[in-house]
Every structure is written in structure tokens, then in C-alpha cells.
C-alpha distance (Angstrom), angle and dihedral (degrees) to the residues before:
residue distance angle dihedral
M1 . . .
E2 3.78 . .
S3 3.77 116.5 .
T4 3.81 117.4 -109.3
F5 3.79 87.4 -148.3
Y6 3.80 91.0 55.0
K7 3.79 94.0 47.5
K8 3.78 95.7 47.0
V9 3.79 97.1 41.6
T10 3.80 95.2 46.8
A11 3.81 90.4 46.9
A12 3.81 89.9 50.0
V13 3.81 92.6 48.3
E14 3.80 91.7 49.8
K15 3.81 90.5 48.5
K16 3.80 93.1 49.1
E17 3.79 93.5 47.2
S18 3.80 92.1 46.4
L19 3.80 93.5 51.7
F20 3.80 91.6 45.0
D21 3.81 91.1 51.7
R22 3.80 96.7 42.8
H23 3.79 103.0 37.8
K24 3.78 118.8 8.7
G25 3.82 90.0 177.0
K26 3.80 91.6 62.1
Y27 3.80 91.3 46.1
A28 3.80 89.9 49.2
L29 3.80 92.0 50.9
R30 3.80 92.9 48.8
S31 3.81 87.2 51.9
M32 3.81 91.4 48.3
F33 3.81 89.5 52.7
A34 3.83 90.1 55.0
G35 3.80 91.1 53.6
A36 3.80 90.0 45.0
F37 3.81 94.6 49.2
L38 3.81 92.0 53.6
T39 3.80 90.2 46.4
M40 3.80 90.1 51.8
S41 3.80 92.8 53.5
T42 3.82 89.9 42.8
A43 3.80 91.5 54.0
G44 3.79 94.7 47.3
G45 3.79 92.5 44.0
A46 3.82 93.2 48.7
I47 3.80 94.6 53.3
A48 3.81 91.5 43.8
A49 3.83 90.3 50.0
D50 3.81 91.8 53.8
Q51 3.79 91.2 50.4
I52 3.81 95.5 44.7
N53 3.81 90.9 47.5
Q54 3.81 87.2 65.1
V55 3.81 87.4 64.5
H56 3.82 93.7 45.7
P57 3.81 126.9 -14.8
V58 3.82 95.4 -131.8
L59 3.80 96.5 53.2
G60 3.80 97.4 69.8
R61 3.80 94.1 69.9
F62 3.81 91.0 52.2
T63 3.80 91.6 47.8
F64 3.79 94.1 48.5
A65 3.82 93.0 49.5
F66 3.80 92.2 50.7
L67 3.79 95.6 47.5
F68 3.80 94.6 42.4
A69 3.81 90.7 56.1
W70 3.80 90.8 66.8
G71 3.80 89.5 67.8
L72 3.82 89.5 69.5
I73 3.81 89.8 48.6
Y74 3.81 89.4 56.1
I75 3.81 89.1 50.5
L76 3.80 94.5 48.5
F77 3.79 97.9 45.4
L78 3.82 96.1 38.6
N79 3.83 97.4 46.7
A80 3.80 99.5 -118.9
E81 3.81 119.5 161.0
L82 3.81 114.3 -112.7
A83 3.80 119.8 -174.2
T84 3.80 96.3 -144.9
S85 3.81 93.7 55.9
N86 3.80 90.6 42.0
M87 3.80 87.1 59.5
M88 3.80 87.4 68.5
Y89 3.82 97.0 39.8
L90 3.79 96.6 46.6
T91 3.81 95.7 42.8
A92 3.81 91.1 51.7
G93 3.81 88.5 46.4
T94 3.79 91.7 54.5
F95 3.81 91.4 48.7
W96 3.80 89.4 56.4
K97 3.84 90.7 42.6
K98 3.80 92.2 -119.2
I99 3.81 89.8 129.0
S100 3.80 133.2 15.7
W101 3.80 121.0 -107.5
H102 3.79 90.3 -120.0
K103 3.81 93.6 51.9
A104 3.80 91.9 45.1
L105 3.81 91.1 52.4
V106 3.81 92.5 48.6
I107 3.82 91.7 51.0
L108 3.82 91.9 45.9
L109 3.81 93.7 51.2
Y110 3.82 91.5 44.0
C111 3.81 89.9 51.4
T112 3.82 91.4 47.9
L113 3.80 92.3 50.4
F114 3.79 92.9 52.7
N115 3.82 92.5 42.8
L116 3.82 84.0 59.1
I117 3.80 93.8 46.7
G118 3.81 91.1 50.2
A119 3.81 90.5 49.5
L120 3.81 92.4 47.5
I121 3.80 93.6 51.0
I122 3.80 95.8 47.5
G123 3.81 91.7 38.8
F124 3.81 89.8 54.1
L125 3.81 90.4 51.4
F126 3.81 95.1 46.4
A127 3.82 91.4 48.5
R128 3.80 88.0 61.5
T129 3.80 97.1 49.9
S130 3.81 124.5 102.0
S131 3.82 90.8 -109.5
F132 3.81 90.9 65.3
A133 3.81 98.6 33.7
S134 3.80 91.7 94.6
L135 3.81 96.9 40.0
D136 3.81 112.5 143.8
I137 3.76 136.2 -168.5
Q138 3.82 91.0 -100.9
S139 3.81 92.1 60.2
F140 3.79 121.7 118.6
I141 3.80 95.5 -113.2
A142 3.81 93.3 48.1
G143 3.79 91.0 51.4
G144 3.79 91.4 51.2
V145 3.81 93.5 50.1
K146 3.80 92.3 46.0
A147 3.81 91.8 50.8
R148 3.80 93.0 50.4
L149 3.79 93.4 49.0
A150 3.81 90.6 52.8
R151 3.82 95.1 53.5
P152 3.81 119.4 102.8
S153 3.80 115.4 -114.9
G154 3.80 93.8 -111.8
L155 3.80 91.8 57.0
I156 3.81 91.3 46.7
I157 3.81 90.2 53.2
L158 3.81 92.0 49.2
E159 3.79 92.6 49.2
G160 3.81 90.0 44.2
V161 3.81 89.5 56.7
L162 3.80 91.9 52.5
T163 3.79 93.1 44.2
N164 3.76 96.0 55.4
I165 3.78 91.9 47.7
F166 3.81 86.0 59.4
V167 3.81 92.6 45.3
N168 3.77 93.6 49.9
V169 3.79 91.7 47.0
A170 3.81 82.2 61.9
I171 3.82 90.8 48.6
L172 3.81 92.6 47.3
S173 3.80 89.9 50.5
F174 3.79 90.1 50.4
L175 3.82 90.2 51.7
L176 3.80 100.2 42.7
I177 3.82 104.0 36.5
D178 3.81 119.5 77.2
N179 3.80 102.9 -162.0
A180 3.82 111.4 87.2
S181 3.81 94.8 -147.0
A182 3.80 91.7 50.2
K183 3.82 90.5 48.6
M184 3.79 90.2 52.5
W185 3.79 99.0 47.2
I186 3.79 96.5 43.4
A187 3.81 89.7 49.3
I188 3.81 90.3 49.2
S189 3.81 91.2 49.3
A190 3.81 93.2 53.6
V191 3.81 94.5 46.4
F192 3.81 92.1 43.5
L193 3.80 90.4 56.1
F194 3.80 97.2 53.1
V195 3.80 92.3 44.7
Y196 3.80 92.8 47.1
L197 3.80 88.4 51.4
A198 3.84 88.5 51.6
Q199 3.80 93.1 -126.6
E200 3.82 127.0 164.5
H201 3.82 122.0 -87.1
V202 3.79 113.6 165.8
I203 3.83 96.5 -148.2
A204 3.80 92.7 44.9
N205 3.80 86.3 51.8
F206 3.81 89.6 51.7
A207 3.81 86.3 56.5
S208 3.81 100.5 48.3
F209 3.81 94.5 37.8
S210 3.82 91.6 50.5
I211 3.79 93.6 52.7
V212 3.81 92.7 47.6
K213 3.83 94.5 42.0
F214 3.80 91.3 58.8
S215 3.81 95.7 38.6
V216 3.79 131.9 96.9
I217 3.83 91.4 -100.4
A218 3.83 98.5 54.0
N219 3.81 93.1 109.3
Q220 3.81 92.4 49.4
V221 3.81 97.5 59.3
E222 3.80 113.4 97.7
N223 3.83 118.9 -120.0
F224 3.80 91.1 5.3
G225 3.80 96.5 145.6
W226 3.80 121.8 129.5
L227 3.82 93.1 -111.9
N228 3.80 92.7 57.4
I229 3.80 91.4 42.0
F230 3.81 90.2 53.5
R231 3.82 90.4 47.9
E232 3.79 90.3 52.7
W233 3.79 94.0 47.3
T234 3.81 92.8 46.4
A235 3.80 93.3 51.1
A236 3.82 91.0 46.8
F237 3.82 90.6 49.7
I238 3.80 91.9 51.6
G239 3.80 92.2 48.6
N240 3.79 92.3 45.7
Y241 3.80 90.9 51.9
I242 3.79 92.6 51.1
G243 3.81 91.6 49.0
G244 3.79 100.2 40.1
G245 3.79 102.6 26.8
L246 3.80 105.1 34.6
I247 3.81 105.7 23.2
V248 3.82 99.1 37.9
G249 3.81 106.1 17.8
L250 3.79 98.5 41.6
S251 3.81 93.5 40.0
Y252 3.81 94.4 52.1
A253 3.81 91.3 44.0
W254 3.82 88.4 54.0
F255 3.82 92.5 44.4
N256 3.80 89.8 57.0
H257 3.81 98.0 40.8
N258 3.83 115.6 109.3
E259 3.81 92.3 -11.3
N260 3.79 125.2 127.3
K261 3.80 103.4 174.1
Y262 3.81 113.9 29.3
V263 3.79 98.8 48.2
D264 3.80 135.4 136.6
């Protein structure tokens, strides 16, 4: 019995590599859409959190986590290219020798760069809308950015590992479950949990940091210099790769290697 995981992941890796080789502009735009979709759900969730916190100060975090999760649903159903899920796909692909390590790394970094560009563009636009015109340093999104910038790199890496296990549980569910509603709600549950726990996801950080960086409060956020931002993003990327690429991607590739009964 051939593994569904093997079939779907190898097909996805071949499709990604083919598009990257044939038309890097299309691959870049799909990656930009992923960054934009997460920035859209970040923006909506942040404003909703501020409003709900006026009802009760603990409800905003719940609201933000739920609304943010829909950004991943947009990515999954609309075929955008997200770096943190590609960590799983490409690592499994290299294990099965469907793609070289060098090529996988190039595609992953290219995807990450254009996730960032998509987040920066949409973040810049949102920061200039009426919804964010009265943003203040006490807002939900500002507090989240400030907290992340204050974390030591080791903690960011640890939380990045845990985050991308959650994210790739969502991706695995999307791959292995047939019912569209079940795919959606299991993916939402996994993303909700990591966001509610305030863990580290490098592309989500691209989204929130971009909105705040272009907003009226950018100069009021402590430690918000580009060097510290880059440190935070780098540590989150490393943690995300360990969690999504090595722990989930490599494990599931090994589970489904040379097996004909217990397969996914």
C-alpha cells in the first residue's frame, strides 16, 4: 500500500520545483500572497482584539488567535507558498531524494524572502488605513511585537520549534483528511493553539512587525531596530525549521519509507 503522505508530498515537491524552475515570478507572487494572507488575518485579529478587550481584558487574546488562524486556511485552499509548511515538504522531499538539499534550501529561502515582501507591502497599506490611524502603544499588536523583541534568542528558537509542530499538524491534517470541513477545522485548531500560546512563527512575525513598523507607534516600541528585528526573525526561522522540517517532515518521511502496512 502506497502512502498517501508520500504521494501528496512528492507531488507537491515536484510541483514547487517545476514552478520555481520555469517561472520564478509566479513562485514569488504565490509566496507574496502567503505573507499577505497572514498579514490580513493579523490586521483583522489585532483590531478585533483591541475592541473585545474593552469588554473583558482576557478575551482579546482568544479573539486574535481565532481570527489569525483563518490566514492559514486562505493559504491552504488558495495554493499560496508558505515557508513554514515548505520546511516540512522540502525536507521530506530531500529524504526521499526527490530534490537536492541545495535546491530545497534555495527554494525555501526564496519563499521566505517573498513571504516577507508580501507582508511588508500589505502591512504598509494597513498601517495607513483608518483602522490603524489611532493605534497606540497599549494596543494588542504592539504588546505582542514588544514581547517578542524582548525574548532571548534561545527562547525564540524553542518556541519556534513548538510553533511549527503545530503548523505542520495543520498541514498533515490538510493532506491526510478527505473532508473539506474537517481539513479546515483541524487546521484552525492547530494554528489557534500556537497563536493563543503566543509562540514564535517567523511569517506571522513578518506580518505583525510590518504593520507596527509602518504605523504611527513605530518609534515608541522598545528595541524596535532592524538589527534586533533580524535577530528575532532569524531565531524564529531556525526554530521553525527544527520543528517543521526535522521533527515533523523528517519523521513522517521516515515513517513512510520502506513500509507497506503502517503508512499515512
